[in-house]
C-alpha positions as a Markdown table, in Angstrom:
| # | Residue | x | y | z |
|---|---|---|---|---|
| 1 | Met | 64.0 | -104.5 | -14.2 |
| 2 | Asn | 67.4 | -106.0 | -14.0 |
| 3 | Gly | 69.9 | -106.9 | -17.0 |
| 4 | Met | 68.8 | -110.2 | -17.5 |
| 5 | Thr | 65.2 | -109.0 | -18.0 |
| 6 | Val | 66.2 | -106.5 | -20.4 |
| 7 | Ala | 68.0 | -109.0 | -22.3 |
| 8 | Ala | 65.2 | -111.4 | -22.4 |
| 9 | Val | 62.7 | -108.8 | -23.5 |
| 10 | Leu | 65.2 | -107.8 | -26.5 |
| 11 | Val | 65.6 | -111.3 | -27.6 |
| 12 | Ile | 62.0 | -111.8 | -27.5 |
| 13 | Ala | 61.3 | -108.7 | -29.4 |
| 14 | Ala | 64.1 | -109.6 | -31.9 |
| 15 | Phe | 62.4 | -113.0 | -32.6 |
| 16 | Leu | 58.9 | -111.3 | -32.9 |
| 17 | Ala | 60.5 | -108.9 | -35.3 |
| 18 | Ala | 62.1 | -111.4 | -37.3 |
| 19 | Met | 58.7 | -113.3 | -37.8 |
| 20 | Leu | 56.6 | -109.9 | -38.5 |
| 21 | Arg | 59.6 | -108.7 | -41.1 |
| 22 | Arg | 58.2 | -111.4 | -43.5 |
| 23 | Ser | 54.8 | -110.1 | -44.0 |
| 24 | His | 54.9 | -106.5 | -42.1 |
| 25 | Pro | 58.3 | -105.2 | -42.5 |
| 26 | Glu | 57.0 | -101.7 | -41.0 |
| 27 | Gln | 55.4 | -103.2 | -38.1 |
| 28 | Ala | 58.8 | -105.2 | -37.2 |
| 29 | Met | 60.8 | -102.0 | -37.4 |
| 30 | Gly | 58.2 | -100.4 | -35.1 |
| 31 | Leu | 58.5 | -103.1 | -32.7 |
| 32 | Thr | 62.5 | -103.2 | -32.5 |
| 33 | Leu | 62.4 | -99.3 | -32.2 |
| 34 | Met | 60.0 | -99.6 | -29.2 |
| 35 | Ala | 61.9 | -102.5 | -27.7 |
| 36 | Gly | 65.0 | -100.7 | -28.1 |
| 37 | Ile | 63.6 | -97.3 | -26.3 |
| 38 | Ala | 61.8 | -99.5 | -23.8 |
| 39 | Ala | 65.2 | -101.0 | -22.8 |
| 40 | Leu | 67.1 | -97.7 | -22.8 |
| 41 | Ala | 64.4 | -96.4 | -20.3 |
| 42 | Ala | 64.9 | -99.4 | -18.2 |
| 43 | Val | 68.6 | -98.9 | -18.4 |
| 44 | Leu | 68.5 | -95.3 | -17.2 |
| 45 | Gly | 66.8 | -95.9 | -13.7 |
| 46 | Tyr | 70.4 | -97.6 | -13.2 |
| 47 | Val | 72.6 | -95.3 | -15.0 |
| 48 | Leu | 71.1 | -92.2 | -13.4 |
| 49 | Pro | 72.5 | -92.6 | -9.9 |
| 50 | Leu | 75.9 | -93.6 | -11.6 |
| 51 | Leu | 75.7 | -90.2 | -13.5 |
| 52 | Lys | 75.1 | -88.1 | -10.5 |
| 53 | Asp | 78.1 | -89.9 | -9.0 |
| 54 | Leu | 80.1 | -89.0 | -11.6 |
| 55 | Arg | 79.3 | -85.2 | -11.7 |
| 56 | Asp | 79.8 | -85.2 | -8.0 |
| 57 | Met | 83.4 | -86.6 | -8.6 |
| 58 | Leu | 84.0 | -84.2 | -11.4 |
| 59 | Gln | 82.8 | -81.3 | -9.3 |
| 60 | Gln | 85.2 | -82.1 | -6.7 |
| 61 | Ser | 88.0 | -82.1 | -9.5 |
| 62 | Gly | 87.7 | -78.5 | -9.4 |
| 63 | Leu | 86.5 | -78.6 | -13.2 |
| 64 | Ser | 84.6 | -76.0 | -14.3 |
| 65 | Gly | 80.8 | -76.6 | -14.5 |
| 66 | Glu | 80.7 | -75.5 | -17.9 |
| 67 | Tyr | 83.1 | -78.8 | -19.1 |
| 68 | Ile | 80.8 | -80.9 | -16.6 |
| 69 | Gln | 78.0 | -80.0 | -18.8 |
| 70 | Ile | 79.7 | -80.4 | -21.9 |
| 71 | Leu | 80.7 | -83.7 | -21.0 |
| 72 | Phe | 77.0 | -85.0 | -20.3 |
| 73 | Lys | 75.8 | -83.6 | -23.2 |
| 74 | Ala | 78.3 | -85.3 | -25.5 |
| 75 | Leu | 77.1 | -88.6 | -24.0 |
| 76 | Gly | 73.6 | -87.8 | -24.6 |
| 77 | Val | 74.3 | -86.9 | -28.4 |
| 78 | Cys | 76.6 | -90.5 | -28.5 |
| 79 | Val | 73.3 | -92.4 | -27.2 |
| 80 | Ile | 70.9 | -90.5 | -29.3 |
| 81 | Thr | 73.0 | -91.0 | -32.4 |
| 82 | Gln | 73.8 | -94.6 | -31.9 |
| 83 | Leu | 69.8 | -95.2 | -31.4 |
| 84 | Ala | 68.9 | -93.2 | -34.6 |
| 85 | Ala | 71.7 | -94.9 | -36.5 |
| 86 | Asp | 70.7 | -98.4 | -35.3 |
| 87 | Ala | 67.0 | -97.7 | -35.9 |
| 88 | Cys | 68.2 | -96.7 | -40.0 |
| 89 | Arg | 70.0 | -99.9 | -40.2 |
| 90 | Asp | 67.2 | -102.3 | -38.9 |
| 91 | Ala | 65.1 | -100.3 | -41.5 |
| 92 | Gly | 67.5 | -101.5 | -44.2 |
| 93 | Glu | 68.7 | -97.9 | -44.7 |
| 94 | Gln | 72.6 | -98.0 | -44.4 |
| 95 | Ser | 73.0 | -94.6 | -46.0 |
| 96 | Leu | 70.7 | -92.7 | -43.7 |
| 97 | Ala | 72.7 | -94.6 | -40.9 |
| 98 | Ala | 75.8 | -93.3 | -41.7 |
| 99 | Lys | 74.4 | -89.8 | -42.2 |
| 100 | Ala | 72.8 | -89.9 | -38.6 |
| 101 | Glu | 76.7 | -91.0 | -37.1 |
| 102 | Leu | 78.1 | -88.0 | -39.2 |
| 103 | Ala | 75.5 | -85.9 | -37.8 |
| 104 | Gly | 76.3 | -86.9 | -34.4 |
| 105 | Lys | 80.0 | -86.3 | -35.0 |
| 106 | Trp | 79.5 | -82.8 | -36.0 |
| 107 | Met | 77.5 | -82.1 | -33.1 |
| 108 | Leu | 80.2 | -83.7 | -31.0 |
| 109 | Leu | 82.6 | -81.3 | -32.8 |
| 110 | Thr | 80.3 | -78.4 | -32.2 |
| 111 | Leu | 79.8 | -79.0 | -28.3 |
| 112 | Ser | 83.8 | -79.5 | -28.0 |
| 113 | Leu | 84.6 | -76.0 | -29.3 |
| 114 | Pro | 84.8 | -74.2 | -26.1 |
| 115 | Leu | 87.4 | -77.0 | -24.9 |
| 116 | Phe | 89.3 | -76.7 | -28.0 |
| 117 | Gln | 89.3 | -72.8 | -27.4 |
| 118 | Lys | 90.5 | -73.1 | -23.7 |
| 119 | Val | 93.2 | -75.4 | -24.7 |
| 120 | Gly | 94.3 | -73.0 | -27.3 |
| 121 | Ser | 94.4 | -70.3 | -25.0 |
| 122 | Ile | 96.4 | -72.3 | -22.5 |
| 123 | Ala | 98.8 | -73.1 | -25.2 |
| 124 | Leu | 99.1 | -69.6 | -26.4 |
| 125 | Ser | 99.8 | -68.4 | -22.7 |
| 126 | Leu | 102.4 | -70.9 | -22.1 |
| 127 | Ile | 104.4 | -70.0 | -25.3 |
| 128 | Glu | 104.4 | -66.3 | -24.3 |
| 129 | Lys | 105.6 | -67.0 | -20.9 |
| 130 | Gly | 108.3 | -69.2 | -22.6 |
| 131 | Val | 109.4 | -66.4 | -24.9 |
| 132 | Ser | 109.4 | -63.6 | -22.2 |
């Protein structure tokens, strides 16, 4: 499925959801959620080879595998958080969307702690070398 097909399916789903929202708002939300998941699944087919190439480039750069893993986990957290927040907004739950985004930010912070620790230890070693 190419980008134009995905866009066309999403526009049709949005049109159908708008029509359904008047009489069956819960079904409209289900339709938009399923269309979003289907679009994401279709796009993943194109993205996965690019992610593999990116992983290969990062490994060639000499970065630790741990940091590459953190990068890909963070990317997954961002995608899932955005999907959850958009689903909440579609349901008219702005507050829940904000909570989903906040949870995603905290998850990213938790994921990045090893990076902060590494930067801190590098900074400390540089300071100690500068003092002596």
